[in-house]
N, C-alpha and C positions, 0 to 999 in steps of 0.2 A: 840073661841080659834077651830083653825082645828085639826080634830082628827091624820090628816098626822104627826103632832109634839109630839103628842102623844105615844112616841117610849121609853123605860127604856136605861137609859145610861147602857153601859154595860164596868164596871171596865176594864175588863180583855183588852177591847177593846179600850178602852181608854192608858192602859199603854202597847201596845204593840209594841213594835218600835224596831223589826228583822226585820220588812218586808222589801224587798227590793224596793227602790224608782221605779226602770224600772219597774215592774209590778201592775195595778191599786190595791189600798188598798181593800180587801174581808168588810172594814167596810165604805160600800157606802148608808148607811142609814143616814148618818148622817144631819139634818135639816139645822144646823150654823156650823160654823168652827171661830175659834179665828185662826189667822194666826199671828207669831211672826218673824218676819227681822230681822237677826244680824248679826255678822261678829267675831269675833277676841274672842282670848280664856280671857280673862277679861271679852269683856261683857256678854259673855255667864256666867261665873260664880258668876259675881256681880249683873247682872240685870238679863238676861234670867231666869236664874234657880229659886231664890225666887218669880220672877213672874207667872211663871211657875208651880211652887209645890204649892202655893196659889191657882191658880185658878182651878187646878186638884180640891185641898180639899174642895172649894167650888161647884164645877159644882156635885161633890158628897153628899155634903153633905145637897143642899139646896133642900126642899121636889119640889119646882116648877120647876126647872133647871133638876130634876128627870125624869120628864116626858119627855123630850124633848135630844135628842141625839145631844152633840158638842162637835166638834175634833178641839183639840190643834195640831196646825203644827209649825215645823221649818224650813223656810227659809234661806239659809246662803245666805251670799252675795258678793261678790267680795273683798277683803282685801289683801292691801301689808305687815299685819302685821299678818297675820292668819297664823297658822301653818300649815293647811292642818289636820289638827285632828280634828276639833271642830266636824263633825259629828260622831265620834266613840265616844266622847267623852259623847256627849248629850245623845247618843242611852243609857249609861248605869243608865240614868236617870232612867227611863221608863215611862215618862213622853207622848210623844208625838206621835201620830198616824200615820206621815210622818215627817221624816225629807232629807230635799234636801241639795248636798251638794253645795260649792258656785260656783265651776264648770259646774254647772245645772240652776245657776240663769235665763240665757239667753231661755234655754229650757221651764223651767216652767212657764217664762213670755210667750213664743211665744202657746208654745202647753201645756197648765196645765193640760191638762186632759188624757196624756201618762204617767203623773205621779200617776195620782188616780182621783174621782169622788170630784166632786167639789158643796157644797150646793150651791142652790140660794143667803142665805144672809148669812154674815159675816163679821168681821172687821179685818184690818192687822192694828200689832201695831210694830212701829218703835223702835227696842231695842237696835241698834248697826250698823252701818256701813255710807253708803252716804243716807242721808234722800231721797234722791231720788229714791232709788229702791223701798223703801216703797209703793214712790206717784204712781208709774210705774205700783206696782204688783198689788194694793188697782183698780185702775182704770182700769185694764186686768179683775182682780176680777168679777167688778162691786161692791166692800165692801166698807166701812168705813175706814175711812186712818185716825191712830191715833198715835202722836207721843207724846212719852217720850222726850223733850229736857232738857239735862244740861247744856248748854252755851247760843243756838240760836235756832230756831225755822226757816228754812232757805224756808220753803214752807206753809208758813200759810193761802193763800188762796186755797189751795186742801186739807187742813186738817179739818177734822169733828171737832176732842178735841184735842187738844195740853195740854201734863200736863208737866209742869215746876218743875224742881227743886227749883227755887228761883224765887220771883218776878224782878229779875235781866234781864229774862229770860222773861219775858212777855213785861218789859220796852223797849226792842228791838223789839216788836214786833209794825206792824202798825195798829195805833187807830181802824181801822175798823175792825183789827181782834181780839180783843183782849178779845172779847165775846166769841169765843174761848178756853180762855184760864183759867187754872187754875193748882195752885200752889198744887202739890203732897209730896213734899218734896224730899229729897234723899234718892239715892237707896243706894249708896255705905255706908252711914250712917245705914246702915240697915243691915248691913256685918256680917253674925250668923257665930262670930269665937267662935267654942264649948270649952265648961268650961272643962269634964269632957276626962282625954286623950291630954289632949294638951303638947303640946312640949313648956316648961316654960326655956327659954335663964334662963344660967348661971348670978349669981350679976354681976357686972362688966357694962363699957359702950360697946355694942355695934355697928356696924359698919355694914352696909351693903353695899356689891357691885357689883353691875350692868354691867356687862359688854357688854351689849346686848344680844339679840335673835337669831341672823345671823352669820352667817360666815364674813360677810364683815365688820360687825362689832366687831364681836369676837378678830376677828384677830389683831385687834387692842387693842380693850376693855381687854382682858386676858393676857397679859404680863405686860400691862401698868398698871393694876389694881394690881398685884400681886406684883410689885414694889413698888406700894402706899402702902399697904399694910403691906411690911415688912420695908417702912422706918419709919412709923408710929406706927408700934410696937415697934421699937427701941424709939419713942420718949417718949411714950407713953407705958408701956410694959402692963397694965389690960387692953390693950384694946381688944376686941376679934371682930372675924370676920364672916360673913356671906354672902354664896355666893349660891342664889337663882339659881336652874339650869333650863333655858326657855324649853320649851313643844318641843322645835326647835333644841335643841343639847340633849346632855348628858356629863358624865363626862369624857370621853374617847376623846371625842376631845377637850371638854377644857385642858385636858393635854396635847393630840398633840400641840395646837395652843400655849402652853408656852413654847415649846423644840425648836431646830433648823430648825424642820421641817416645821416649819413658820417665813419665812425672815426678818418679821417687831420682832420677840422676840428676835433674834439675838442684839436689840438693845437698849435691858433691861438689867439688872441686875440680874431679878430673874424670876425664872424655878419651875415648881411643881418637887416637890424630889417623893412624895409616896401620894398614898391614902390610908387613914387608915379607916377600916371598923369597925361599932358600934359593941359594945357588946352584950348592953341593948336595949330593944325594940325601947324605944321614941326617944334614942340616933341618930342622925345624922354620915352621912359619915364626913371625913376630907379630907382635902388635906394640906399635908406639904411642905411649898416653899425650895427652897434648901440656904435658909439662917433661917431655922427653926422656919416661923410663921404658925400658924395655923389658915384655914379658915374652917369654919363647912359649909357644901353643905345640901342645902334644896330642895330635889327632889320632893316637895310636890309643882305640880301648880292650882293655883296659892297661894303664899306663904305669904297669908295677914296674915296667925296666928304667923309668927313667924317674918317677917316683920315688923306689930306694934309694935314690944315690943324693935326694935333696936331706939338709941338714933339720927343717923346722918346716911344719904346713902350717896354712890356718884355710881353714876350713866350717861348715857348715853342718848340723847334725845329720846322722843320718848312716847309713850303711858303710859311708867311706870312714867313719872314723875305727870302724871294724877293720877293714882294709890296712888302713896306713899302719891301725897297730900290729897288725900282718906282719906288715914289711917293717915293723919298729922303727919308725917315721915319729920322733916328737911332731907334736901336733898342740894349737892354739884353739880350741873348739867357741867359733861364735855365734849368738842369737842375737842380734839386735831388734829389741821387739818396739820400736817406736815406730814400726810400718805396719798397724794393726789391719791395715784393710788388703794388704797383701798376705798377710800371714793366715786368713781363713783357709787360702787355700791350698795351706800345704798341709801336709798328710799328720797324722798321730797326734798326739797328746798335744799337742801346740795349735795344733789346725783346732781340736776340738775347743781350748781354753778361746781362740783367739774367735769364733763365734759368735761366743757370747757375747751381751749387747753393755760391754764393759770398756771403759776407755784405757788407753794405752799404759798407763803408769798403774792402772788395778791389776790387767795385766800382767807387767813384769812382778808386781808386788804379790800375787797368786803362784807364779811360777818361782817366786824365790823362797817362799814356803813350802811348797812343796817338794823343794830340793835339799833345806832343810830338816823336813821332815826326813828320821828315816836315813838321811843318808843320800837321798834321790838324785839321781843323774841321772844326763841325758846323751855324754860318749859311750858310746859302747865297752870300749877300757875300761873306763870309771866305774858303769856299770857291773860286767863281770867283776870285777877287782872288790867288789863294794867300797873302793874307798877313792879319793881322786888323785888320781892318775897323771891326767890332763889338764891345764887350765881351763874352765867353759865363763867364759864371759858372756854374762847374761842381763839384759835390759839395756834403758836406752844412752847403746855404748857408743862411741865416733872412733872415725878412724884412727884420731892423729892419741887416742889410748889405747889402740891397737899393735899402732905401728911402734910406739914404747914400748909395748911388753913383748913386741917381738926381737927388738932390742936388744933388750936387756936376755933373753933367753940365747940370741948368736952369738952375745960378747960375754956368756959363762958356758964355757965347752964341758964344765960337769957339771952342769946343771942338766944338760941335752943328755948327756950319757947318761945320767941318770932316770932319766926320762927313758931314752931308750929301754935300757935294762930291766926296767920296769913292766914297761910294752910284754918285750921277750919274754919276760916270767911268766906273762898271762898262758904264752901258746904251750904247744904242746912241742913232744918231740916229731923232728923226721923220719920219713921212710913211711909214712900211713898210705900214700899209696901204693906201692908193694904188698905191703899186711894188708891193706882191706881188698887189695884185689883177689891175694892168695884163699882170702877166706871166703867172699863170692864165688869162689873157683872151687872151692873145697865143698861149697853145699852143692849147687850147679852138680856136678861128681855124685854125690849124694840124691840125688833129685834123677839122676841117669842112671844108677846104679838099679833104683826103686823101681825102675821099669823094666 
């Protein structure tokens, strides 16, 4: 074992996350680097944080690795669903030597030494975003490339190791690369929902309202969801409502989008009348609609603790359908296509269609035809299963229709249980954080012993 590697791990260096990426790190004697590639808030909280914390703990506890200096770094990559606050959030954890913004990814790729020094040995671990970014970065740094694949491994030929959520992922990998794969389980199944001081929702039926995270979706989703809540409350008085505030918006914007300052809101019957602040520590703020319906606001992000207690979610399309599925929360997925001018600002397939010079009715027709062809779906659980697990309501839909549908689900416990079981069947087994971390440590030790 080379004496150059016998450098004591410095916990203070390992947890120093306040250094600026514009200047080289003083922690320049690292002999190995673990570089995590990720993108949005969901991946950071459910994949990156538990793995990074476990790695940090193992690196400090293992006797053999105390002799080496191992740096943990986070490289954020471009993502249309990112909030722009990911770097600030990750800095608060005190785990990484280096965190770079998504906007800086190409700079890191072109000139990594402008951010810090890089050891000769290391590995790049994909934990969110486009898998090709990690392929590029590992090639640029000359590091081993590892991928955690939830549904599919897109570049197995360039992966040293593929850690799969389930055997279904491995079955989709060409046979000649399957020896690089192993099932580690479901990182989302290891979500650590704290018991002490957790928010316990009151008894009764709870419906989560997820109108979107960006203004283009919120301008439609907020007034639409408010009217759904009012109508559902009239049909089912014991029903309670939860509205998680996405980190890309705030309560003030939600309120503004519910009134006449948002032209779309004038087409709906409900708006926010007032915001009520909590009295007790664990209570949440709530909004009260013009029809008297109370909707509790979850300001913590991600809102997994409270969302996991809901009986049903009404949501727009997006990554939130994957997160709800991982939590086992039954859902109704809605895509009101009547607001064509707003949908032009949406991401993905629908945004492309909406930018075509066609009428809303034709847009709905095209989406319908596309969905029927080869069982195409918009919600992640349906895409993953290759069949309809969660209902997708697409077209010129109205709040009364969705309220009636939600009422039918909430008054049919067996239907809810069936969807919940289907959602859980899509996920892998728990224990992935520990198993994946152990495998990474083995690779680090192999690199260490090589020197």
